N, C-alpha and C positions, 0 to 999 in steps of 0.2 A: 305421361308417366316419365319420371326421371330415370336415368340409368341406375341410380342407386336402388330405387324401389324395385325395378325389374331384376336387378342382380340379386336382391334379397329373395324375391319370389323364386328365382331359379335355384338359389341355394337350398331353399326348403324342398323344392321338387326333387332335387337330386341329393338329398341329405346323405345317403350312404353310398351313392354312386360316385360322387367326387365332392371335394370341398371347395367352396368359393373363397377366394382371398379378399374380395372386395369387402370393405368395412364401412358401411354407410355412416356418414358423420352426423347427419341431421336426424335425430330421433323422431321428429314430427313427421318425417317422410315415411316412416315405417310404423306409424301408430296403429294402422289397421292391419288385420291379419293378411297373409298372402292371398287367401281366398277372397277377401273383400277387395283387395287390389285387382285381382283377376276379374272379378265381376264388374268393377268400375271400368277396366280397360276394354272389356268385350261387350259392354252393355249395348252397343250399337247393333250387335248381331241379334240379340233377343228382342230389341224394340223394332227391328225392321218389319214393316207391315206384311201380314199374310196375304199372298196372292198366288194362286196356283198357276198362273201364267207368267210369273215374274220372279223366277229364281235368280238371285244375284250371281252373275258370272264374273264380271270384271268391271273396272272403271278406269277411264282415261282421266287422270287428275288434271291434265292440261286443259281439257275441254269440259271437264265435269260431266262427261257422258257415262252414265251408269248403264252397262249392258245387262239386260234382263232377258231370260230365256224360259221357254216352256219346259215341261217335264221330259219331252222327247230329246232335248239337248243332252249330249253325253256328260255334261258337267252338273246336271241338275241334282244329283244325289249328294254332292259334296257339302252343300249348305246344311242340310239336315244332319249329315255326319259331323260337321263342325259343332253343331249345337249339342249333339249327344256327347261328344268328347269334352266339351267345356263342362257339361254336367259332371262327367267323371272326374274332372280336375277340381271342381269347386264344390260339388254336392248341392248346388243351388237348383231347386226343382223348377225354377222359372225356365231354365234352359231345357230341361227334360220335357216340360209341357209344350214348349214351342217346337222342340225337335219332333214330338209326336205328330203335331199338326203338319209340319213340312213333309215329314215322312209319308203321311197319308196321301199327299198330293202326287206321290210317285207311283201309287198302286197300279194305275192303269197301264203303266209301262210294261207290266208283266206279260202283256199280250203283244207287245210291239216286236214283230219278227223282222223288221227292216234295219236292225242295228245289232252290232256285236257288243255294244257297250252296256250290256245288262248288269255286269258286275259293278261298273262305275256308278250306275244309277241306282240299282236296287240293293246291292250288297253294302254299298257305302252308306246307305240310309237305313233300310230294314235290318241289315246285318249288324250295324252298330247298335241299333235299338235292341236287337235280340241279345246282344252282349249284356245289356242292362236289365232287360225284363224277359222272362220266359213266356213269350206271347205266341200262341198258336197261329194267330193270323199272320204274324211276321214270318213264321216258318212256312205257312202255306204260300205266301207271296214269293218267298225265295224259291220254293220248289216249283211253282208255276213259271217263274222267270227262267229257271234252269231248263224246263221243258221247252220253252220258247227258244232259248238260245241254241240248244242242240239241233234245232231244225236247220241251222246254218252250217252244220258240219257236213263235210264231204269226205267219205272214206277213201276215195281214190287219192285225194290230196293228203288226207290225214290231218286236216286243219278245219277250223271254224272260219268261215269267210268274214272278213272285216267290213269292207265298204261295198255299197251298191252303186255309188256314183262313178263317173269317169269310165263308163262302159266301152267307150270307143278306144280306150287305151288298155284297160285292164280287163282280164277275164275272171280272175279269182284272187283279189288282193288280200294279203295277210300282213298285218303290221305288228311290230314288236309290242306295241301297247296291249295287244290282245291277250298277252300272257296274264295281265292283271285281272281279266274277267274269269279266269279259271278258278279263282277262289270261290266264286258263287257255285260252280259245279261241284267242287270238292265238298263244300258244305251241304249241298243238296243231297249228296249220297249219305252224309252223316245224319241228316234229318230224316231221310226216307228209308235208308237201307238199300236203296236201289243202286247197284254199281254202275249203271250205264253212264251216269254223269261223271263219276270218277274216271272211268275208262276213257271217255272221250277227252277229258282234260289231259290225261296222260298221253294220249295219242297226239293231241295238239302240241303239248310240250315237247314231245320227242321229235316231231317234225320241225319245230322251231329250233330245237337244239342242233339238229342235223344241218339245217340250211341257212339259218339267219345270222350266224356269227362269222366274222372274218378271221383270218389266221392270227391276228393280233388280239382277238377276243372282243373287239368292238362289234357293234351290231348295225346292220342295215336297218333302215326304217321299214321299207315296203318290199315284200317279195310277191310277185305275181305268178300264179300257177295256171297251168292248163287243166281245167276240171275234168277233161276227158281222159287224160293219161297221167296227171300228177307232175308233169315236167315243169321245171322253173322257166318262165318266160323272160323275166327280168328282175334285177335287184336295183331298186331306185330309192329316192327319198321323196317325201311330200312336204315335209316341214323343215328339213335341214338345208344347209347352204348349197349342197350339191349331192349327187348320188353316192359319192365316195367319202363324204364327210361323216364325222361322228357328232350327230345331233345330241346335245347333252341330255335332254329328257328321254330320248330313246335309250341311251345307255342306262339311265336310271330305271326305266321300266324293265329292262333286261335283268339288272341286278335284283330288283325287288321281286320280279316275277319268278325267277328260278329259286330264290331264297324261300319264297312262299310255297312253291311246288315241292321243295325238299321237305318242308314242314309236314305236308300231307302224305308224302310217298316214301321218304327216307331213301330216295334214289341218289346214290353218291354222285352220279353224273350231273345232277342238277346242282348239288352243292359245289362241285368242282367248277361248273360254269359260272355260278354266282361269284365265286372267289376270283376266277380269272377275269371276268368283266369288271369286278370291283378293282382289281389291280390295274387294269387299263385306265380306269377312271381316276383312281387315287394317285397313280404315278405319272399321269400325263403332264408333260412340261407346260401345257397351257392351263392347268388348274391353278387358279390364284392361291396365294398363301392362306387367305382367309377361308378357303374351302368352298366358296360359292362360285360355280362354274360360269363361264361365258355360255351363251345360249347354244353355241355350236363350237366344239373344240377346234374346228378348222375355219371359223369365220375369218375373213381376210383382214379385218381392221383391229384385231386384238393388239393392244389392250383397250381400244376405244369401242368395243362392242358391248351391247347390253348383257348384263348378267341374267341368270335364271335361278332365283332363289327356290322356285318350286322344284327344280331338278336336284338342288342341294338337299332340300327337305326330304324328297323321296328317297334319295340315297342314304341320308342320315337315318331315316326310319328303317330301311332295309338292313343297313349295317348294324343297327342295334340288335335286330333279330339274328343276323349272321354271327355276331359276336357270341350270342347265346349257344350257337352250335359249334363254335370253333375255339372260344376263349382267346381269340386273337385281339390283343389290345389295340392294334392298328385300326381295326374297324370301329371300336368304341371311341377311340380318340378323335376320329373324324366326326362322328355324331356329336360329340361334345363341342368340337370346334365350330361346327355349323350353328349350334344353339348359342354358343358364346358370341359368334359373329353377329347373329341376328339380334341378340339382346343388347349388344353394345354399339349398334350402328343405326343408320337410317333405314334398315330393312323393316323395322317396326313402324307402322304408320303412326303418325301423331294422333294422340287420343282425341284431339279436337276435330279431326276429319270424320264426318258423320256417315261415311259409307260403310256398309257391313263387311269389312275386310280387316285382316290383321297385319298382313305383310305387304310390302311394296316390292317392286323389281322382279316380278316373274315375267317370263317371255312365252308367248303363245305360238302363233302360226305365221312363220316367215313367208310361206307361199302366198298369203293374203296380206302380208305386212300388217297383221292384226294382233293386237294385245301384246305388243313388244314393249317390255319394261313397264309393266303395270301391275297393280294388285289383281290377282286372279284367285278364285275361290279354292282351287285345288292346292295351291301353295300353302294356304292356311291349314287345309286338312292334314297334309303330311307333316307340317310343323307340329300341330297338336298331337298327332299320332306319335311323333318322336318323343315329345314330352312325356306322354303316357308310358311309352315303352322304356324310356330311361327310368322313370319312376318305378316301374314294375321290376326292374333289375334288383331292387332292394329285396 
């Protein structure tokens, strides 16, 4: 897709949100409707073959190694979520039909009590589907998943346990990412009327609010608690460059998580924290002018470090919602900047690349030197969510 085509598409998407100044010169480039162009651009997602053991997670374009994962992987729900969101953008039922099939593959995860990532897996698939169709089975799956998730809650700590690995070092690790899984619990209370899910989500958010943020409103990645007395044993990283660094995606989870928690609770403290961490992110001297952060704000080789477009997309989506609560144009301008950067640069994968991804240059797990500067499925998810949220501002 040429830049002019994509600019035209973005103009239509954000018709009343902001005006595009690009004026495509070649009328044959825009002969098809924006929806047709979108379907052409994302057709590789809908044609990716169904396989319940092979959810596309990322691809190393240098080695042509496509990473496929089973439903138990924390990223499995994003692909179905992407298809649901493309259906919302295009109205093309082919995406909805394929989304239903990929969503069905996630169902068995509702009983998986060995993970805190129930929201990422179940709500990003079944939840996105429920937004489209009032399906009782989708509601039942969300509710059962919430019941499974709260078995990991420890009232002494006041949090949901994140990971079960690395037991020689950690006793009860809680990561900032876990804020994202609270949406599943909030929605479970709305579906069932049972307040237990909402109450546990609030307790987890309150503990995170109390302990996870530094004085400058950045966030640590991992806090390890003693489950016997609730004391904090250590504040460390697992995916950042070091324990005291500001891992970009971690900051993004914090901004998004507390903005979302405010949506369900209207607790002013949550809104204040979202705004404070957004200020840390947006005003950081190492945030590039184009809005796409380096994978860690404290990585030693900036400006020669990999970027993380997924972190930028997560923050763009969060700040579009935060703008709705504050009317602060600073937040909306960042979201627009990220979309403009993506659409006018090599962050969009070339349409001839056949892998089922949209964006390039996300960064995954530094601790394993894995998925650094690659297309990753969750970057696409929050990019599409940002498009929809900006469209909804109309």
